[in-house]
N, C-alpha and C positions, 0 to 999 in steps of 0.2 A: 504493500500500500504506500510505502514511503521509503525514502532513503535512510540509510543507517549512518551512524557516526562512530567516531573512534571509541567512545565509551561503551556504546552498545556492542561493538565488535569485541571489545575486551570482555564484556560481561558474558557474551556468548561463549567465547573460548574458555573462560574460567568455569562456566557451568558444565560444559562438556568435559573438561578436565576432572571436575569433581564427580560427575556421574559415571564416566566410563571406567573409573578405577575398578569398580565391582558391579557395574550395571545400575540403573536407576531410572526414576520417573520424575518429571516435572510438568505441572500444568502452568503454562505461560498465559498470563492474563493482563488486562489493561483496558483503558477506555478507548473508544473509537479513535483511530489515527495514531495510536501509540507505537505501531510497527510490529504487531505480532507475527504477521506473515513474513515480513522482512527478517525478523529474528530467526524463524525456521529456515528461510532460504540461506541466511548466512551460516547457520549451524550446519546445513547440508554441505556448503562449500568448503568449510574448514575441517569437517570430520575426516580424519585420515585412517583410523584403524581398520575400516571395512566399508561395505556398501551402505547406501542410504535408500530407504524405501518410503515413498509418500503413500499413505493409506487414506482412502476416502470412503470406505465402506467396511462393515464388520467382517464380511467374508474374506477380505484381503489380509486380515490380521494373521491368521494361522499360516497362510502362505508366506508372509513376510518373515514370521518367526522361525520358519523352517530353514532359513539361510544359516549356513554354518559360519562360525567365527563372530567377531564383533560386528554390531549392526546398529544403525540409527534409524528409528521408525518415527516419522513425522505425521501428525494428524492435525490438520488445520480446521478451525471452527468445529471442534468436537461437540460443542453445546448444541449445534444444529442437527446432530444425528437424532434419530428417533430413540425412544426409551429403550427398546430391546437392544439396539446396536450400542447405545451407551453402556448398558449393563455388560455386554460382551467386552467392550473396551475396558471397563473397570476390572473385569476378571483377568484380562490380559495384563493390565498394569500390576495387579496383585501378584501374578505369577512372576513378572519381571522383578518385582521388589523382594519377593520371598525366596527366590531360587538363585542359583549362581550363574544363570545365563548371562552372557556378556552382551546385553542389549540395553540401549538407551532409548527411552520413549519420551518424546516431547509432544504435548498436546497444547492447543491454544483454545481458550474460551473467552468470550466477551465479558467485560466487567460491568457493563451497563444493564445487564439483565440478571435476574436471580440465578445463582449457580445451579447447574444440574445436580440433583441429589445423588445420582450414581457416581459422580466424580468428586463430591465434596470432601471426601476423606484423603484425597491425594495431596502431596506437598505442592505448594504454589510458589511461583516466581512472578511477582507483579512488576511489570515494566513501568517505572516511574517516569516523571518528566525529564526531558533533556536538561543537562547542566547548562548554565549560560555560555560556558566555553564551547561545548559541543553544538549548542544552538547557533552560535556565531559561525562556527566552522561550516555547518550545514547551509546557512544563508550564503556564505561566500562560495561554496561549492556549486550552488544551483542558480545563483543570480547571473543574469547576463550583463556583465560589465561590473564596474566598481560600485561599491555600496558604502555610503557615508556611515561613519561610526554612530552618529546620532540615530540614523535610520535603523541600523542593526539593533541598537538598544530598544527602540520602539517596537520593532518586530518581535524581539525576544519577549518583551513585556506582554504584548498582545496575544502571543501564542501560548503563553503559560506553560512552556515546555512540551507542547504537543507537536511532534515532528510533522504530521500531515497538515495541521493547521498552519504551521510555520511555512511550509512549502507553498500552500495555497495562497498565503499572503504575499510571498515573494512573487509568485506568478501573476498576482493581481496588479502589481505595481509596474509602472513603465520605467525604462532606464533613467529618465530624468527624475522621477520620484525616488528611485533607489539611490541615485547619486546625491540627492538633497537639493537639486536645482528647482524642483517643483514641490508644492505642498502635498502632503499625504492625505488620502481620503479620511474623513471622520464619520463614524468610528472606523478604525482600521479593520477590525474584525466585525463585519456587520452580519445580519441574519443570513444573507445569501451565502456568504463564505462559510459560516458555521454550519448551515444546513447541508452544504455540499460535502463537508468533511464528515458530518454525522451520518449522512446518507439515509438509509432506510431505518435507522435506529429511532427516529422520531415518529410519534403517532400522526395520523393523517390530519387531525384537527389541530396539530401543533400543541396539544396538551390539555386543552380544556381549562376550566376555572381552577381546579386544584393544582395542576402542574404550574399554571401561570403564577398563582399565588406563592407556591413554594419557590419558584424561580425568583420572584420579586423579593422574597425573604432572603434568598441567598445573595442577592445583589449587594447586600451590605458587606460582602467579603467573608462572612463566616461560613464554614463548611456545612453547618447544620443549623436548625432553628427549632424553637419550641413547637413541638408537634401540636399541642392543644391550641396554640395561638394560630397556626396556619390553618388548621381544620376549622376553627371558629371563623376566621376571616373568609374562608372559602365556602362557608355554610355547608360543610361536609360532616357526616356522622363520624364520631370517634371510632365506631366499630366497622365502618365501611372498609372494604378491601382497597388497598392502595394500588395505584398504577405501577406497572413493573419497573418504571424508571426510578421509583422512590423506595426507600427502606426506612424503617422506624426502629429505634433501639433506645431504651431507657428514657423515653419521653422526648427524644430528639428525632427530627425528620431530616433526611438528607437525600440528595440525588446520588445514584450509584456512579454517575460519571459527571465530572465538572464540565466537560464539553457539551453534553446534552443539556445540562442546566443552562449554560450560556445560550445555546441554540433556542431552547424553549423561550427564554426571556427575549432574545433578539427578534424572534419571529412573531411574537405577540404584537398586536396593534398598539400604537401609543396610548389610545384610549383604554385598552385592556390593562396595560401596564400601570397607568395612573390609577385605575380603579382598584387594582390589586394592592398597590401601595396604600391607598386611602383606607381600604378594608383592613389592612394590617395595622395601620395607625389607630383606627377606631376600635379594633379588637384588643388593643393593649390595655393592661390594667392601670398603667400610670402614663398618661399622655405627656408628662413632662420629662420622661426618660429620653436618652439620646436616640434610641432606635425608633420609637414611634414618631419623634420629631423628624428624623431623617426620612422615614417613609412618607410623612405628610409633606415634607419638602419636595420629594420626588413626584408627588401627586399634583403639584401646582405648576402653572406655566406663567412666564413673565416675572417681573420683579416682585419680591415679597420681603421688604426690609424688616418687618416685625418678626416674621418667621425666621429670617436669616439671623437676626440678633439672638433669638431664643436658641437656635441651633448652635450658634457660635458659643453662647454661654455654656450650654451643656457639653460641648466638645472640649472646652478649655477648663472645665471644672477640675481643680487639682485633687479634689477628694474622690473623684470617680475612678473606678477600676477598669474603665473601657480601654482596650488596647490601642496603641498608637495608630495602627492601620485603619481602624474604624473612625478614630478621631480625624484622621486625614480625609477620609471620604466625606465626613460631615462638614468639615471646613471648606472643602472644594465646592460642595453643593451650596453652602452658605454664600460663598463668593459668587457663584452663578446667579443667585437670587438678589445680589446687592447692586443697586444702581449707582451708588457713589463710588467713583474710581479709587479714591484714597482708601476707603474702607475695604473695598474689594481687594486691593493690593495687600492690606494688612492680613486679610483672611487667607490669601494665597501664601503669604509668608508663614503664617501659623501652620498651614497645611504642609508646607515644605519641611518645617521642623519636625512634624509628626511623621512624615514620610522617611526622614533621615533616622529618627528613633526606631522606626519599624525595620530599618535595614535596607531601604530602597533609595540608594544615593542618586541613581539616574533620574528617578521620578522626582526627587527633591530638586534637582537642578532644573528640570522642566517647569516645575511650579515656581521656582525663583524667577524664571524668565517672564512669568505672568505678573509678577509683583512689580511691574514697571508702569510708567505713565507720566504724563506731563504734570499732573497735579499730585503725584505721590510725594509725601513729605520726606525730608532728609532722613528722619529717624527710620522710616520704613526702608528706604534705599540702603541706609547703613546696616539695618538688621539683615537685609538680603545679602549684602557683601560679607557680613559676619558669618552667616550660615554657609555661604558659598566657600569661604575660606576653610570652614570646618570640613566640608565635603571633600575639597581638594586635598586637605591635609591627610585625610584617610585614604584617598584614592585619586591621586593626581600629582602633577609637578608641584613640589613644595614651594618653589619660587613663585608660582602663580598664586598659591595659597597665601603667601606672605603679602603680596600686593593687594589681595582682596581684604585681608585683615587691616592693612594700613589705611586703605580707603575707608573701611568701616570706622576706624578710629577717628578719622577726620569728620565723619558725618554724624557720629553718635554722641550723645551727651554722657557725662559720667553717670554711673560707673560702667556703663556698657562700653565706653571707649577704652577703659582700662582692661576689660576682658579682651577686646580686640587687639590691644597692644600685646597682651600675653600670648594671644594666638600668633601674632607676627613673630614674637620671640621664639615660640615653639617651632615655627616653620624655618626660621633662620638657623636654629639649633640643629634641626634635623638635616638641613642642607650643609652643615659644617661651616657656617659663616658667623664667626663669633662677633665680628664688628657689627654686623647687622642685628645680631641678637641683643647686644648691649644698647644699640641705638633704639631699638623697639622698646626696651625696658626703661629708657630714660624718660622722665616726665615730659620733656619737650622733644623726645626722639631725635636728639642731635648726636653726632658721632662722639664716641667716648674719647676722653682726653688721654687715657692710659692705653697704650697698645696692648691688645689682649695677649699677644705672644709674651709680653713681659708679665702680665697679670697671671698667666698660667704657671709661671715658675717663681713668682714673687714670694719672698719669705714674709709671713705675716709680721706686722709690727706690733709693738706693745708688749705687755707682760706675757701674754699667752704665747708669744713667738718662741720663748725659751722654756715654756712650762709643759713638758711632755705629758705629765698626767692630765693636765687640763685639756690638752689637745685630744688625748684619747677619750676624754669625757664626752665628746660628741660634737666638737666644733667641725663644721663642714670644710672641705678643701677640694679644690679642683683636682681631677675632673669630676664634677657632678653632672647629672644628666637630665635636665628638663627637656624631654623630647617632644616630638609632635604628638598631639593627642590622638592622631590616627595610628601612630606606631608605638612601639614599646618604649618603656622607660629605659632607654637604650643602655646598653652596656652594663649590665649588672651594677654599674657604679652609680648611676644617676637616677634621675627621676623624670617622669613625664609631667609637664605642666598640664593641668586639666583642660578639657575642651571648653573653650570660652563660650560657645554658643549653646551650652546646655541649659537645663531648667534650673530654677532657683527655689521652687516651692518646697516647703517642708524643712528648711534649714533652721537651726536654732539661732538665737541672737548671738552676735560675735562681739568680742571686746574691741575689734578693729575691723577694717575692711579686708576680707579674705583676698580679694584680687590684688589690693595694694600690698598686703603683707607678702603675698607670693612674689609679686614683682620686686619688692625691695629685697627680699631674701635671695632671689635668683641673681639680681644685679650685684649684691654684695659678694656672693660666691664668685661670680665672674671676675670681679675686681680684686679678688683675694682679700677682701675686708671681712674675714671670718668672724671678727669680733662683732660685726654689725648684722650678720646673717642669722645667728641662732634664734634670737628672740622672735622675729617675724615668722620664721619658718615653723618654730614650735607652736605659735598661735594658729597657723594654718593646720597643723596636724591635729591639735586639740579641737579646733572648730569643726573639722570634718568628722572626726570620730564621735562627736556628740550629736550628729544628725543622721538622717537616713537618705539624703539625696545622693544618688550615685555620682553626680558630677563633683560634689564637694568631697565625697569620700575619695575619689580619684585624685583630687587636688591634695588631700591629706596624705595619700600614699606617695605622691610625688615629693612633697616636702620631707616626709620621713626618710625617703631614700637619699635625699640631699644631706640630711642630718646623719645618715648612717644608722638610723633606728630601724633595723630590718624587721623587728618584731611588730612595730606599729605599721610598717608598710604592708606586711603580710595581713595584718588584721584589717586595715583599711581596704586593701584589695579584695579580700574575701567578702567583706560587708558590701562593697560596691557591686561585686558579682551577684550576690543574693538580691540586692536592691534592683539591679538591672533586670534580673529574671522575673522578679515579682511584678515589676511595672511593665514587662513586655518590651523593654528597650533593647531591640536586637543590635543596635549600633554600639551600645555600651558594653555588651558582654565581651567582645574580643579585647577591648581596652583593659577591662578589669582583669582578664586572664593574663594580659601582658604584665601588669604589676605583680601578680602572683608569681609568674614565671621568673621575672627578674629578681624579685625578692628571694625566691628559693635559690637561685644561682648565687646571689650575694651571700646567702647563708651556707653555701656549700652543699645544698640538697639538689643535685642535678637531676635525679630521677623524678622528684616531685616537679621540678621545673619542666621537665620533658612532658609530664602528664598534662600540666596546665597549657603548655604551648601546643600540644597536639589538639586539644580541645579548642584552644584559641584560634588555631589555623582554620579549623573547620568553620567556626562561627564567623571569622573574618571573610572567608571565601563566600559564605552564604550572604553576608551583608554587603558584598562587593567592595571590601576595603583592602585593596591590593597593597597599599603601603603597610597597613597593619599586618597583613599576611607575610610580607617580606621580613618584618622583624620577628615574627613567630618562626619563620624558617631559620633566621639567624640563631634564635635560641635553640632550636632543634639541632642545628649544626654544631653549636657549642656543646650541647649535651652528648651528642653522638661522638664528638671528638674525645670525650672522657671515656665513653663506653667502648671506643675502639671500632665503631662501625664505620669503616672508611668510605664505603659506598654511600651510606646515608649522609655523611658529612659532605661529600661531593654533591649529592643531589640537593640537599637543603641549601648549601652555600650558593650553588648556581641559581637556584630558584630565588633566593634573596637578592643576588646580584642582578638578575634580569630586571626586576622592578627597580632596584636601586639606581641602575644606570639610566632607565627611562624617566624616572621621576626625581632624580637628584638627591637620593637618600644617602648622604655620605656616611651617616651613622651605621645604617644597616650594612653598607658595603664594608666598612672597617671590621665589624663583628664577623661577617662571613669570611673575610680573609684571615682573621685571627683564628677562627675555628679550623680552617683548612691547614694552617700552620701547626696548630696544636695536634691535629691528627697526624701530621708528619712526625712530630716529636714523639708521639705515643707509639708510632710504628717503627721507631728506631732510625729515623732519617733526620738527624739534627742539622746536617748541612742544608737540606731542602727547607727545613723549618726556619733556619736563620735567614735564608735567602728571601723567604716570603715576608718575614717579620721585620727585617731590616728597614725597608722603606716605610713601614707603618710607624715605627717608634723612633727612628733617628730624625734629626732636623732635616728639613728640605721640603720641596714642593709636593712630594708624594706622601708626606706624613699623614697618618690616619686622622680620623675625626678628632677634634681637639679635646673632646670629653671622653674619648674611648681609648686612645692609643696607649695611655698609661697602664691600662689593664693588661695589655699584652707584653709589657716589659719583663715580668718574671719568666715568661716562656722564651722571650728572645735571649735573655741572659743565659738561661739553661742551654738553649740551642747553640749559641755562640761559643760558650765554654766547652760543650760536648764536641763541637766541630773543630776545636783547637784555635778559636779566634776570640779569646776573652777580651782582647784590647778593643774590639768593636763595641763592647757593651758598657765600658766603664762610665761614659758620660751620661747615659740614660739612667743609670742607677741613682745618680745624684738627683735627677729630676724626680725619680720614683720615691726618693726619701722624703721629699716635700709632701707628696701625696699620702704616703704611709703615716706621716705625722698628724694628719688631720682627724683621724678617728672615724672617717666616713666609710671605711671598708674594713670589716673585722679581720679579713685575711691578710691585709697589706703589711702589718708589722712583721709577721713571721716570714712572709715572702721576701721582704727587704733583707732580713738577716740571712736568708738562704741565698739571695743574690750576692750579698757581700761575701758569703762563704765560698761561692763558686769562683769569685775573682781574687780571693785572698791567698796569701802565701801559706805554706804548710804549718807555720807556727801559730797562726790564728784561725785557720779555717775550721778546725775541729771545735773550738770553743763557740764559734759563730753558729755552727750547725746545732750544737746543744742548746744555745739560746733560742734559736728558731723553733726547736721542738718544744721548749718551754712556752713560747708565745702561742704555739698551736693549741695549748691547753686552754687558752682563753677564748677560742672560737670553735664552732662546730664545723663538721665536714671532714670526712675521712680522706678525701682525695688529695687535698693540699698537704696534709700531714704525711700521707704515704709518699708523696713526691719528695718531701724533705728527707724522710727515712731512706728512700731509694738512693738519693744523691749522696747522703752521708755514708750509706753502706758501700756505695761504689768507691768513695774517697777512702774509707777504711780498708777495703780489700786491696786497693792499689798500693797501700802502705803496709800490706802483709799483716794487718791486724785482723786476722781471719775470724777469730772467735767473736769479737765485737761486730765485725761486718755481718756475720751470719745472723746475729740477733736483730740488727737493723733491717737487713734485707728480708728476713722472715716477717718482721712487723710490717714492712712495706707491702709484701705480697698479700698478707692477710687484709691490710687496709684497702688495697685495690680490689680484692675480691668482695669485701663488704660493700663497697660502693659501686660494684658492677663495672669495673674497668679492666677487662681481661687482657688487652694488649699490654697495658702497663704492668699487670701482674706477671705476664710472661717475661717482661724485662727483668723484674725482680727475681723470678725463678732462674733466668739465664745467668744472672750475676751469682746466685747461690751455687749453681753448678760450676761456674768458673772458679769459685772459691773452694771447690771440692766437697760441697754439701748438696745433697738432693733435697729439694723442698718438701716439707711435710705435706701429706695428702690433705686436700681440703675435706672437711667433714661431709659436704654434700656429695663428694665424688664416690663415696662408699656404696652408692646404690648399684654399682655394677657397670659393665662395659657398655650396656645400652642405656645408661641413665641420662636423664635430661640435663644433669649437671654439666655435661660435656658441651652444651650449647651456649652460645653467646646470649647476652640479655635480649637482644632483638630477636634472635632465633627462638628463644623461649616464649616471647610474647606471641610470635606468629604461630608457633606450634600449639599454644593454648587456644588461640582463636580458631585455628583449623580443626582442632580436636572437638571444639564446641559446635562444629557444623558450619562455620563461616566460609563463604567463598573467598577466593583471592581478592576479588574486588571489595568485598565487605571488610576484609582485613586491611586493605590499603586505605579505605576511607576511615577506619577506626584509628589507624596509626599515622594518617596524613602523609603517606608515602605513595609512590607509584606502584601499579600492579607489577611492573617489571622488577622492582625491588623485592616485592613479596615472592614472586616466582624464583628469583635468585636465592633468597634465603631459604625458601622451602626445599629447593633442590639440595642445598647444603645440609638442611636438617635431615632429609632422607639419607643422604650419603654418610653423614656423621653417625647416625643411629642405625644404619644398615637396614632401613625399612624400604618396602616396595609399594605401599599403598597408604592412603589416608586411614583406612580401617585399622591397619597395624599401628599407626600413630595414635589413633583414638584409644586403642587398647593399652598402649604403653603409658599414655598420660593418665588414664584411669587407674592403672596398676600402681604407678608411682604416687598418685594422689592418696591412694589408700595406704601406702606404706610410709607416707610422710616425706617423700622425696622433694627436693627443691624444685619449684616450678617458676 
């Protein structure tokens, strides 16, 4: 019925791989136009073990199953068979599932009709909507000529992931419309197009009153509606049988197919649609609620300023639990009913903000374009630029975002102008432009008088400059990291300034202005005036933690990271995540997960950081936040560099760099390069690691992001010393000493002593290593301590102090194993063997030669997912990696464990879970 995409092809291959291991059955279903027939055709093309048989009648089944060897049997539209034939098909499916015949059986059934009872017990694969990436690929594959990016976005939105509808829309447009030279038809997906894709799935009368009313209820964007309300509005009996297109469960009524619901609504006459909406409004128990007001608004024609005002009031009520997507629809309708141009622009701006909170950035930008006009006041134009900057900061060139923020700051009154200035500083920080960052933070936004290059290495003045305990007590020091709100609090070191375009409802009274406090604290940190930074930043932390607003909680986490208060940063990030989920703010979830991921990295808990970043990457991609996703990729690359998953490091680093190069994300780029270098170091390639890190940390035009490069110094010093080039590292250690003295990084003091030990002579190195180990006792995280133990053990072994060396190296090996760093553990084990001692067996390895303890952490994760029944695609989505990576790891799992099938893997996992083996 429709073309396939890369994701669908991968899904088909993975399903066949899972089923043909021991034979199996799947019922492939989905709404009209989802590509069920294409799925079967592609399965037939790629099935390699044996022949393929298409079966269209029950009597052909036995003949097909008589074929010797592996076989793929395809049955399209099995739900259209008569009942006896379906019963025969069900018996055949049971025989395939219960016996060892090497047959794969794929059936397709429609999802817009009730499922056939004979097939209801079979396992189902539902074809979901296309991803935005695959939808864009499909458009460009089938369009005649170039397609404008904005047109692609509109096509993807209108198709809602349905491939047949997407192609129908592409065919409907002329080359001039596809290229953006001519306006698109409105609505883009009208009744004719929807009916053409739905085909004969619709009733002849296009649904009648009940279906039209149900479709009108669904027009709010909710998947289901109150069944009693719809039946009451349609004057239908509660006990009357429902049309086949509808289903009822737990008092909720819904269409079996989103496409047929849209077609029913679009094909109804305007009069019938308005009547259905009015009936729903009148049938509601409280006419003042948002939903009945919205239905009433859809029932009127022409301007209705009073109704528009009531609808706006309900949509902007801060005490309401209505999700942002529904608020957005209400505000757009209110704007349509508003005759005054300025008020209409305000409502479009409010709708754009709700669209962004719902995770629809492209829709937000389209609504912002409507918030224009000759009589639009400066405050509305400034608000539009403020929101545009937030959208671009999460998904666009950050230089463009900075210009939008600066324009907003010129148009808006205080305190909104202060939030815009913070946004401009965030964008400049993410772009790696410290001068622009300081300029944005200045009250008059003039260039700073102190060159930032000097500020970054300037020794603090005053009593605290020589008071080491005071510095360790929490005074911040560069580099701290107020990053773009759309991306992560970059670099484990720093903090992300909160999104300035967020909501402000629900915050407690503050002793000061949070925006001003954050601005003053950031500027003081940038100018190395640490004595002036602590008080305003601490106020920001406390202010956020005493409220429930996710924006203020993110601001609190940002300030906590600048202060080095990792505990408060984790707490604020976790509370922001909970608040974002409670309010349905899809755009805030990825950002809250950024803070959690970076706070965990700061604390040395890289596996927890990885968990948060994997989830954050999924939410960022769903929300269309490519910049945020790039930073999550960078976190995953950093975590994988510790775990020794070299292919994952390369994959995530390259993904981060692709977006970083296109959107000017200097911060994400530096993190990605650092992760790749640390992976080299873990793999025993110090010369390569030093080559990667040298340009990042040494002075020059290629030095990494000003707030991040310091983090990579310990790795560079270790790599340079291991490669026999310690003289290359001496200068950067002195810069790192300033950073370590600030107390904003709990790992830095011990790392500094380790760096000095690597460069010291034999008379002092040993004492420095011991002091570094003592410092590690003051911070959590096995990885950094194990690295110091490893380097000290190497130093002892080379001086023939073998007994002491074995103790240190064994501690290092055990520390690496505890934190899941197998390549680093192998380095320690190799040093032990070089010193004449075999490493003690790890406790988890006692499970035997086939034990899961022999797998790497990533292999263990994949093995557990597969053993639980997940396909390779499902594993890839869960771990935020490509299916190619899952395939690679799964082959290694089978080879390492000597397994031949997924069934054997399931048995092994179950057996070791019962015996308490490490999973």
